[in-house]
KOLDRENFI-148349 format. One line per 4 residues: number of its first residue (from 1); their letters; for each residue x, y, z of C-alpha. Coordinates in steps of 0.2 Angstrom, whole numbers, padded with zeros to 4 digits, m for minus. Layout:
// residues N
NUM = a = X/Y/Z  ...
END
This chain:
// residues 452
1 = msrd = 0593/0775/0082  0608/0778/0094  0623/0766/0091  0631/0756/0104
5 = lltv = 0637/0768/0118  0654/0768/0128  0653/0779/0143  0669/0785/0150
9 = vlaa = 0666/0790/0169  0680/0802/0176  0683/0797/0195  0701/0801/0197
13 = gkgt = 0698/0818/0208  0706/0818/0225  0693/0829/0232  0704/0838/0245
17 = rmrs = 0691/0851/0249  0680/0836/0256  0693/0835/0270  0690/0816/0271
21 = tqpk = 0701/0801/0270  0688/0794/0258  0689/0797/0240  0676/0811/0235
25 = vlhr = 0666/0801/0224  0662/0787/0236  0653/0800/0247  0635/0796/0247
29 = iagr = 0618/0804/0242  0602/0795/0247  0612/0780/0252  0622/0778/0236
33 = smlg = 0639/0784/0232  0641/0798/0219  0650/0786/0208  0636/0773/0210
37 = hvla = 0623/0787/0204  0633/0791/0189  0636/0772/0185  0618/0769/0186
41 = lata = 0614/0784/0175  0627/0777/0161  0619/0759/0162  0602/0767/0159
45 = apgg = 0607/0777/0144  0601/0771/0127  0613/0759/0120  0623/0759/0137
49 = gkla = 0631/0745/0145  0650/0748/0141  0658/0757/0155  0676/0764/0157
53 = vvvg = 0680/0771/0174  0695/0782/0176  0702/0782/0193  0718/0789/0201
57 = pdmd = 0733/0779/0208  0729/0769/0224  0711/0772/0223  0707/0754/0228
61 = gvrk = 0689/0758/0235  0684/0767/0220  0691/0753/0208  0681/0740/0219
65 = eala = 0664/0749/0217  0667/0753/0198  0671/0735/0195  0655/0730/0203
69 = apga = 0645/0738/0189  0640/0727/0174  0651/0729/0159  0664/0740/0168
73 = avyv = 0683/0742/0166  0695/0752/0176  0709/0763/0170  0721/0773/0180
77 = qenq = 0726/0791/0176  0743/0792/0183  0746/0811/0182  0731/0823/0182
81 = agta = 0735/0834/0168  0717/0839/0162  0701/0831/0156  0707/0826/0139
85 = davl = 0722/0817/0148  0709/0808/0159  0698/0802/0144  0714/0796/0136
89 = aare = 0718/0785/0151  0704/0774/0144  0712/0774/0127  0711/0755/0126
93 = aiga = 0692/0755/0128  0690/0769/0116  0700/0762/0102  0691/0745/0103
97 = hegd = 0674/0753/0103  0663/0756/0088  0649/0768/0092  0646/0783/0101
101 = llvl = 0656/0790/0116  0649/0798/0132  0659/0807/0145  0652/0809/0163
105 = fadt = 0660/0815/0179  0658/0805/0195  0656/0820/0206  0640/0826/0196
109 = plit = 0627/0814/0202  0611/0823/0198  0610/0822/0179  0595/0813/0173
113 = petv = 0593/0799/0160  0582/0811/0150  0595/0824/0149  0608/0811/0142
117 = gkll = 0595/0806/0130  0594/0823/0123  0613/0823/0120  0612/0807/0111
121 = vele = 0597/0814/0101  0609/0828/0095  0620/0815/0088  0606/0807/0079
125 = rgaq = 0603/0824/0071  0620/0825/0064  0631/0833/0077  0648/0825/0080
129 = vavl = 0649/0833/0097  0635/0837/0109  0640/0847/0125  0628/0849/0140
133 = gfea = 0627/0867/0145  0618/0878/0158  0614/0896/0162  0625/0900/0177
137 = rdpg = 0619/0913/0190  0637/0916/0193  0648/0910/0178  0664/0913/0189
141 = sygr = 0677/0900/0185  0666/0890/0173  0671/0887/0155  0660/0898/0143
145 = lita = 0650/0890/0128  0653/0902/0113  0639/0899/0100  0639/0903/0081
149 = pdgt = 0625/0913/0074  0616/0897/0069  0615/0891/0086  0628/0878/0085
153 = laai = 0643/0877/0097  0659/0886/0090  0670/0884/0105  0672/0882/0123
157 = reak = 0684/0894/0132  0691/0890/0149  0688/0905/0161  0707/0908/0163
161 = dass = 0709/0909/0144  0693/0919/0140  0693/0937/0135  0684/0950/0144
165 = sere = 0669/0949/0132  0669/0930/0133  0668/0931/0152  0651/0940/0150
169 = irlc = 0643/0924/0143  0632/0915/0155  0630/0899/0145  0642/0888/0154
173 = nsgv = 0651/0871/0151  0646/0856/0162  0660/0846/0155  0648/0832/0150
177 = mafr = 0649/0828/0131  0644/0815/0119  0654/0811/0103  0650/0802/0086
181 = ldap = 0667/0801/0078  0674/0789/0066  0691/0791/0074  0689/0798/0092
185 = ldvl = 0707/0794/0097  0713/0805/0082  0703/0820/0088  0708/0817/0106
189 = gkig = 0726/0816/0101  0726/0833/0093  0722/0842/0109  0737/0852/0116
193 = nana = 0741/0861/0132  0744/0878/0126  0734/0887/0139  0735/0896/0156
197 = kgef = 0736/0880/0166  0746/0869/0154  0732/0855/0154  0724/0845/0141
201 = yltd = 0706/0851/0139  0693/0840/0132  0684/0856/0127  0697/0859/0114
205 = aiei = 0689/0845/0104  0675/0856/0099  0686/0867/0088  0696/0852/0081
209 = vraq = 0679/0844/0076  0673/0860/0068  0690/0863/0059  0687/0845/0051
213 = ggka = 0669/0851/0045  0660/0843/0059  0645/0850/0069  0644/0854/0088
217 = avvr = 0628/0856/0097  0623/0862/0114  0610/0854/0125  0604/0865/0140
221 = cdee = 0598/0859/0157  0595/0867/0174  0611/0873/0183  0607/0862/0198
225 = evlg = 0606/0846/0188  0625/0848/0184  0630/0853/0201  0648/0847/0204
229 = vnar = 0651/0841/0222  0668/0846/0229  0665/0851/0246  0653/0845/0261
233 = qela = 0642/0860/0258  0639/0855/0240  0636/0837/0245  0622/0843/0257
237 = aaea = 0615/0854/0242  0615/0839/0231  0606/0828/0244  0593/0842/0246
241 = iwqr = 0590/0842/0227  0589/0823/0226  0577/0822/0240  0566/0836/0233
245 = rare = 0565/0827/0217  0561/0810/0226  0547/0818/0236  0539/0826/0221
249 = rama = 0540/0809/0211  0533/0800/0226  0518/0812/0228  0515/0811/0209
253 = egvt = 0514/0792/0210  0500/0792/0223  0509/0793/0240  0504/0805/0254
257 = liap = 0518/0814/0263  0511/0824/0277  0527/0835/0279  0537/0831/0263
261 = etvw = 0552/0841/0268  0554/0830/0283  0554/0813/0274  0571/0806/0268
265 = fafd = 0572/0793/0254  0585/0781/0248  0590/0779/0230  0580/0762/0229
269 = tvlg = 0565/0766/0240  0549/0758/0233  0532/0764/0239  0515/0758/0233
273 = rdvi = 0500/0768/0230  0490/0776/0244  0505/0774/0257  0504/0787/0270
277 = iepn = 0520/0794/0277  0519/0805/0292  0533/0818/0297  0551/0814/0301
281 = vffg = 0553/0797/0293  0570/0791/0286  0572/0777/0273  0588/0769/0272
285 = pgvt = 0593/0758/0257  0583/0742/0253  0565/0747/0258  0549/0742/0250
289 = vgeg = 0532/0748/0256  0515/0740/0250  0500/0749/0245  0490/0757/0258
293 = aeik = 0503/0755/0272  0505/0769/0284  0522/0774/0291  0518/0785/0306
297 = anch = 0529/0799/0313  0548/0797/0318  0552/0780/0311  0568/0773/0304
301 = lega = 0568/0760/0291  0582/0751/0282  0583/0734/0272  0564/0731/0276
305 = rvga = 0549/0725/0267  0532/0732/0273  0516/0723/0267  0500/0731/0261
309 = garv = 0490/0739/0274  0503/0738/0287  0505/0751/0300  0522/0755/0307
313 = gpfa = 0526/0767/0321  0526/0780/0328  0545/0779/0334  0547/0762/0326
317 = rlrp = 0564/0755/0319  0564/0742/0305  0581/0735/0303  0588/0724/0289
321 = gavl = 0578/0708/0286  0562/0714/0294  0548/0708/0283  0530/0713/0288
325 = grdv = 0516/0705/0280  0499/0712/0276  0490/0722/0289  0504/0719/0302
329 = hvgn = 0505/0732/0316  0522/0737/0323  0520/0751/0336  0529/0764/0346
333 = fvev = 0547/0760/0351  0547/0743/0343  0563/0737/0334  0562/0723/0322
337 = knvs = 0578/0715/0315  0578/0700/0303  0561/0694/0308  0547/0690/0297
341 = madg = 0529/0695/0303  0515/0685/0295  0499/0694/0290  0490/0702/0304
345 = akan = 0503/0700/0317  0505/0714/0331  0519/0721/0341  0512/0737/0347
349 = hlsy = 0523/0744/0361  0541/0744/0368  0548/0727/0361  0563/0720/0353
353 = lgdg = 0561/0707/0340  0577/0701/0333  0580/0685/0322  0565/0674/0320
357 = svga = 0548/0674/0314  0530/0679/0321  0515/0669/0314  0499/0676/0307
361 = kani = 0488/0685/0319  0500/0682/0334  0501/0696/0347  0517/0702/0355
365 = gagt = 0514/0711/0371  0523/0727/0377  0541/0725/0383  0544/0708/0375
369 = ifcn = 0561/0704/0371  0568/0691/0359  0585/0686/0368  0593/0681/0352
373 = ydgf = 0612/0683/0357  0622/0672/0368  0638/0682/0367  0644/0673/0353
377 = fkha = 0630/0668/0341  0613/0673/0336  0598/0661/0338  0580/0661/0331
381 = teig = 0564/0664/0341  0549/0656/0332  0531/0662/0337  0517/0652/0330
385 = egaf = 0501/0657/0322  0489/0665/0334  0500/0664/0349  0499/0678/0363
389 = vgsn = 0515/0683/0372  0511/0693/0387  0519/0710/0392  0536/0711/0399
393 = salv = 0541/0693/0393  0559/0688/0389  0560/0673/0376  0577/0666/0377
397 = apik = 0582/0659/0360  0583/0646/0352  0565/0644/0356  0548/0640/0348
401 = igag = 0531/0645/0355  0518/0635/0347  0502/0640/0337  0489/0647/0349
405 = ayvg = 0500/0646/0364  0500/0659/0378  0514/0666/0388  0510/0674/0404
409 = sgsv = 0516/0692/0407  0533/0694/0416  0539/0676/0410  0556/0672/0406
413 = itkd = 0554/0657/0394  0569/0646/0391  0560/0630/0384  0549/0627/0369
417 = vaad = 0530/0630/0372  0518/0617/0364  0503/0623/0353  0489/0630/0363
421 = alal = 0498/0628/0380  0500/0641/0394  0518/0644/0399  0521/0654/0415
425 = erss = 0539/0658/0424  0539/0669/0438  0541/0669/0457  0526/0668/0468
429 = qeer = 0520/0684/0476  0523/0687/0494  0512/0700/0504  0516/0706/0522
433 = pgwa = 0500/0715/0530  0504/0732/0538  0523/0732/0533  0522/0748/0523
437 = lkfr = 0514/0758/0536  0527/0752/0549  0541/0756/0538  0534/0774/0534
441 = tmma = 0532/0777/0553  0550/0771/0557  0558/0782/0543  0548/0798/0548
445 = rrka = 0554/0796/0566  0572/0793/0560  0571/0809/0548  0564/0820/0563
449 = algr = 0578/0814/0574  0591/0820/0562  0581/0837/0560  0578/0835/0542
END
């Protein structure tokens, strides 16, 4: 069984190729920062829970996000002098820890818990070091994994220090490593910087461990799993990989995606069985969809809960705080924000429902607006069970429409409406017989006189 695990997450990179004022590791994939993905991975690892995040100087945003993770401590790498130097920035945490050590990179967000599990299994099998490697289509500047005849790992050679024959090797280093050492600081302290870049490479730990009679192992994974994100193009590529995985997982779990490549999930999207999702649907963070619900084409959902059997869209927007009960209908060009709609309620066309509640089986007519903002504060609109709001009505909050009440079409309602009452607010209609014919005749003569 795996021992207690300390994960050191390296997040000090400046990411200059991102061309951003924001630290690289805070850029998002599926609504979560790359750092957030890696911290979640570390927490999910067997024996995980202890986190040491290494950041650069003045990276306050990265520090804040790291400290939000349970069990995390933050350490600063003052001068970037290689991966071993970065790991040693967390010297205090490593020295105080008794158990296994895992090193992850905050700009490599696609590694799966299963792969980390395989690294830890190699430690159980007797390896003192396990390295995650991959067969590269273009090895280029990657470090090469040099294996011994028995398949164990003999060394890792950085590309700039590799011989011509070593550069022919396609098995490459991802940088991710797991250690089971009695004295990890002793091994890390032996790493020098006698190399082409004058940096302290964590990879040198392999030869140090082997010289002490230890064993190093390689765990292989797909190249896309260890994609490092250093530029916007790679960020987009990582997003595409993550989305493809999420779509495949959703369909395997019983969700129908009419056009999978057009549906975009967040890291925490939850979908029930037999949900149907039509093309061009975007899920932001915080969305749950119940069994048998249908999300029609061109919808945008974020921070919303959709009940079983509900129908949303097409062209609907659910904003944070939207809670739809069972069999609720929210139709085309309807926006719902911070409103709970009880079972069977309907708002099928062209409406804005902001701040409030809609009772069970109430019907909201086309063009209805919850006027929730007075320029300074937001106010609530409460629609009772079974109420009917006619088309093109404006409900000026704070206001309550009683159960079973009717609001006539075209009304501007500014006072509470009692249960089972009818509320109307509109000007009386005036009709002038023959006016339209006289007007057309007059305008036709004027146009003819002007020669038009």
